[in-house]
C-alpha positions as CSV (number, residue, x, y, z in Angstrom):
1,M,-13.3,2.5,-15.8
2,A,-10.7,3.4,-13.2
3,I,-8.8,1.6,-10.4
4,L,-8.2,3.4,-7.1
5,I,-5.3,1.9,-5.1
6,D,-4.1,2.3,-1.6
7,G,-0.7,0.7,-2.0
8,H,0.5,0.8,1.6
9,V,-2.0,-0.6,4.1
10,H,-1.4,-1.8,7.7
11,I,-4.2,-3.2,9.9
12,Y,-3.1,-3.1,13.5
13,P,-4.6,-5.0,16.4
14,S,-6.0,-1.8,17.8
15,F,-8.1,-1.3,14.7
16,S,-11.8,-2.4,14.5
17,L,-12.0,-4.5,11.2
18,S,-15.6,-3.3,10.8
19,C,-14.7,0.4,11.0
20,F,-11.5,-0.1,8.9
21,F,-13.2,-1.6,5.9
22,D,-16.3,0.6,6.1
23,T,-13.9,3.6,6.3
24,A,-11.9,2.3,3.3
25,W,-15.0,2.2,1.2
26,N,-16.2,5.6,2.3
27,N,-12.8,7.2,1.7
28,F,-12.4,5.7,-1.7
29,S,-15.9,7.0,-2.6
30,K,-15.0,10.5,-1.5
31,I,-11.7,10.5,-3.4
32,S,-13.5,9.3,-6.5
33,A,-15.9,12.2,-6.3
34,A,-13.2,14.7,-5.5
35,Q,-11.0,13.5,-8.4
36,G,-13.9,13.6,-10.9
37,V,-13.7,9.9,-11.5
38,S,-17.0,8.8,-13.2
39,G,-18.5,5.5,-14.2
40,E,-17.6,2.1,-12.8
41,Q,-14.5,1.9,-10.5
42,D,-12.5,-0.8,-8.8
43,Y,-11.0,-0.3,-5.3
44,A,-7.9,-2.0,-4.2
45,L,-6.1,-2.3,-0.9
46,F,-2.5,-3.7,-0.7
47,L,-1.7,-5.1,2.7
48,T,1.9,-4.5,3.6
49,E,2.4,-6.5,6.7
50,G,5.6,-6.6,8.7
51,G,7.1,-8.9,11.3
52,E,4.7,-11.6,12.6
53,N,1.6,-9.8,11.5
54,D,-0.6,-11.8,9.2
55,V,-4.1,-10.2,9.0
56,Y,-4.4,-11.5,5.5
57,E,-4.4,-15.1,6.8
58,K,-7.1,-14.2,9.3
59,L,-9.3,-12.7,6.5
60,C,-8.7,-15.9,4.5
61,K,-10.1,-17.9,7.5
62,R,-13.1,-15.6,7.6
63,A,-13.7,-16.2,3.9
64,D,-13.5,-20.0,4.4
65,S,-16.0,-19.8,7.3
66,H,-18.3,-17.3,5.5
67,E,-18.0,-15.0,8.5
68,S,-18.5,-11.3,8.0
69,V,-16.5,-8.7,10.0
70,S,-19.8,-7.8,11.7
71,S,-23.4,-7.7,10.8
72,N,-24.3,-5.4,7.8
73,T,-20.7,-5.0,6.7
74,F,-18.2,-6.7,4.4
75,R,-17.8,-10.4,3.9
76,F,-14.7,-11.9,2.3
77,Q,-14.4,-14.5,-0.4
78,R,-11.4,-16.1,-2.0
79,T,-10.6,-15.5,-5.6
80,E,-8.9,-17.9,-8.1
81,E,-5.6,-16.4,-7.0
82,A,-4.4,-17.0,-3.5
83,E,-2.9,-13.5,-3.0
84,C,-6.3,-11.7,-3.4
85,L,-9.5,-11.7,-1.5
86,L,-12.8,-9.9,-2.4
87,A,-14.5,-7.9,0.2
88,E,-18.3,-7.6,-0.6
89,R,-21.3,-5.8,0.9
90,D,-24.6,-5.0,-0.8
91,G,-23.2,-5.2,-4.3
92,C,-20.1,-3.2,-3.4
93,C,-16.7,-4.8,-3.5
94,M,-13.1,-4.1,-2.8
95,Y,-10.0,-6.2,-3.7
96,V,-7.7,-7.0,-0.8
97,F,-4.2,-8.0,-2.0
98,A,-1.6,-9.7,0.1
99,G,1.8,-8.2,0.6
100,R,4.7,-7.7,3.1
101,Q,6.9,-5.0,4.4
102,Y,10.6,-5.6,5.0
103,V,13.6,-3.7,6.3
104,S,17.0,-4.0,4.5
105,S,20.4,-4.3,6.3
106,E,20.8,-0.5,5.7
107,N,17.5,0.0,7.7
108,I,15.5,1.0,4.6
109,E,11.9,-0.1,4.2
110,L,10.8,-2.0,1.1
111,L,7.3,-3.3,0.2
112,S,6.5,-6.6,-1.5
113,L,3.2,-6.5,-3.3
114,F,1.4,-9.7,-4.4
115,S,3.7,-12.0,-2.4
116,R,3.4,-13.4,1.2
117,K,6.8,-15.0,1.4
118,R,8.6,-14.2,4.6
119,I,12.1,-12.7,4.4
120,T,14.1,-12.0,7.6
121,D,14.5,-8.3,8.2
122,K,17.9,-6.8,8.0
123,S,19.4,-9.9,6.5
124,L,19.8,-8.5,2.9
125,T,20.9,-5.2,1.4
126,L,18.3,-3.1,-0.4
127,S,19.4,-4.5,-3.8
128,E,19.5,-8.1,-2.6
129,L,16.1,-7.7,-0.8
130,A,14.5,-6.3,-4.0
131,Q,15.8,-9.2,-6.0
132,A,14.5,-11.7,-3.4
133,V,11.1,-10.0,-3.5
134,T,11.0,-10.2,-7.3
135,D,12.1,-13.9,-7.2
136,A,9.2,-14.6,-4.8
137,G,6.7,-13.1,-7.3
138,G,6.4,-9.7,-5.6
139,I,6.5,-6.2,-7.0
140,V,9.0,-3.9,-5.4
141,V,8.0,-0.5,-3.8
142,V,10.5,1.6,-1.9
143,P,8.2,3.8,0.3
144,W,9.0,7.2,1.7
145,G,9.0,7.6,5.5
146,V,9.4,10.4,7.9
147,G,13.2,11.0,8.4
148,K,14.1,7.8,6.6
149,W,15.4,9.2,3.3
150,F,18.2,11.3,4.6
151,G,21.9,10.8,5.1
152,K,23.5,7.5,4.2
153,R,20.1,5.9,3.6
154,G,19.1,8.6,1.1
155,V,22.4,8.0,-0.8
156,T,21.7,4.2,-0.8
157,I,18.2,4.8,-2.1
158,R,19.4,7.2,-4.8
159,N,22.0,4.7,-5.9
160,Y,19.4,1.9,-6.1
161,F,17.0,4.0,-8.2
162,D,19.9,4.9,-10.5
163,L,20.7,1.2,-11.2
164,P,19.3,-0.5,-14.4
165,H,16.6,-3.0,-13.3
166,T,15.3,-6.1,-15.0
167,Y,12.1,-6.0,-12.9
168,P,9.5,-3.3,-12.2
169,V,10.5,-0.9,-9.4
170,F,8.2,1.7,-7.8
171,A,8.7,4.5,-5.3
172,G,5.9,5.1,-2.9
173,D,4.8,8.4,-1.4
174,N,3.3,8.4,2.0
175,G,0.0,9.6,3.4
176,N,1.8,10.8,6.5
177,R,3.9,13.4,4.7
178,P,2.6,16.8,5.9
179,F,1.6,19.6,3.6
180,F,4.7,21.7,4.5
181,W,7.1,18.9,3.6
182,P,8.0,19.2,-0.2
183,S,8.0,16.2,-2.4
184,P,11.4,14.5,-2.1
185,T,13.8,15.2,-5.0
186,L,14.5,11.5,-5.0
187,F,11.0,11.0,-6.5
188,L,11.7,13.3,-9.4
189,D,15.1,11.8,-10.0
190,A,13.7,8.3,-9.8
191,Q,11.0,9.1,-12.3
192,K,13.6,10.3,-14.8
193,N,15.1,6.8,-14.6
194,G,11.7,5.3,-15.3
195,V,10.7,4.6,-11.7
196,K,7.0,5.3,-11.2
197,L,5.1,6.2,-8.1
198,L,2.7,3.8,-6.3
199,S,1.6,5.4,-3.1
200,G,-0.5,4.6,-0.1
201,S,-1.8,5.8,3.2
202,D,0.5,3.9,5.5
203,P,-1.6,4.0,8.7
204,L,0.4,4.2,11.9
205,P,-0.2,1.9,14.9
206,L,-2.4,4.4,16.6
207,A,-6.0,3.6,17.5
208,M,-7.6,6.3,15.4
209,H,-5.4,5.9,12.4
210,Y,-7.8,3.4,10.8
211,D,-9.4,6.5,9.3
212,R,-6.3,7.1,7.2
213,V,-6.9,4.1,4.9
214,A,-7.7,5.0,1.3
215,T,-7.0,8.7,1.8
216,S,-3.8,8.5,-0.3
217,G,-2.8,6.4,-3.2
218,T,-2.7,6.0,-6.9
219,I,-5.4,6.0,-9.7
220,I,-5.0,4.0,-12.8
221,A,-7.2,5.6,-15.4
222,N,-8.9,3.4,-17.9
223,G,-8.0,0.3,-15.9
224,E,-10.0,-2.7,-14.7
225,I,-9.4,-5.6,-12.3
226,S,-10.4,-9.0,-13.5
227,K,-12.6,-10.8,-10.9
228,N,-11.3,-14.1,-12.1
229,L,-7.6,-13.2,-12.2
230,P,-7.2,-10.1,-10.1
231,V,-3.5,-10.5,-9.3
232,T,-2.6,-11.2,-12.9
233,S,-4.6,-8.4,-14.3
234,L,-3.5,-5.7,-11.9
235,R,0.1,-6.8,-12.0
236,Q,0.1,-6.4,-15.8
237,Q,-1.4,-2.9,-15.5
238,L,1.1,-1.8,-12.9
239,K,4.0,-3.1,-15.0
240,S,2.7,-1.1,-18.0
241,G,2.7,2.0,-15.9
242,K,0.2,3.8,-18.1
243,E,-2.1,6.6,-17.0
244,M,-1.1,6.5,-13.3
245,R,-1.6,9.5,-11.1
246,E,-1.4,10.1,-7.3
247,F,-4.2,11.2,-5.0
248,G,-4.4,12.3,-1.4
249,K,-4.6,15.3,0.9
250,R,-1.5,16.1,3.0
251,L,-1.7,16.1,6.8
252,S,-2.1,19.4,8.7
253,S,0.9,20.5,10.7
254,G,-1.1,19.9,13.9
255,R,-2.0,16.3,13.1
256,F,1.5,15.5,11.9
257,F,3.2,16.7,15.0
258,F,0.5,15.1,17.3
259,D,0.9,11.8,15.5
260,Q,4.7,12.0,15.8
261,F,4.4,12.7,19.5
262,R,2.1,9.8,20.0
263,M,4.4,7.5,18.0
264,N,7.3,8.4,20.2
265,V,5.2,7.5,23.3
266,F,4.1,4.3,21.6
267,R,7.7,3.2,20.9
268,R,8.7,3.9,24.5
């Protein structure tokens, strides 16, 4: 059995929940076939919500009311652990895990998986923020971002990866990295220090970016998520770091530059 993970998921107000979860399932299925993954598989989405966003709480309310996203699509149900929901449809299921995205005082993004605790952005250094996430029960991921690993920020990230850590630390590749952009040397250097990759699609706040979900991520070979204790079981497998490999197709140059143009318009 294998686990396919999208470790960096945003659900924005412009997204249709029905289309989003249907697309996630379809993209996971396509990746599975393309990667030659056979037999039973578990699919996992890690929400990494920032600011005041809390789609996970809305999905919890849907689970409590037994309300589906729409007819003929996924319904949500709680698991025995508060940080995971099960999305089910016609015998198919995906695990949806809670998580947050923060920004350090050095303006570096950090993901907190398995934890919903709120931490004020830019109030802590990267090292302090990572420790706070760990203390709150989260797993630390430092995700790559367009133009965000250069200069002083790149030095800060390198220094952080070089530190000895008493807790698991992951680097995260990004589904928005285009094919012509080589893998950052920081990834290779971090891996030499025992930092593993846990990647995701990182959809942008653009209406059509819901289709990016589950197009990039990580596969755990010979893994399985416990339906009774999904958080505990997946946390243990991530900490062990065994048999993990990345998947995902890089963006074309056309889509990359078009998305960046639209993001600049969006910010303005």
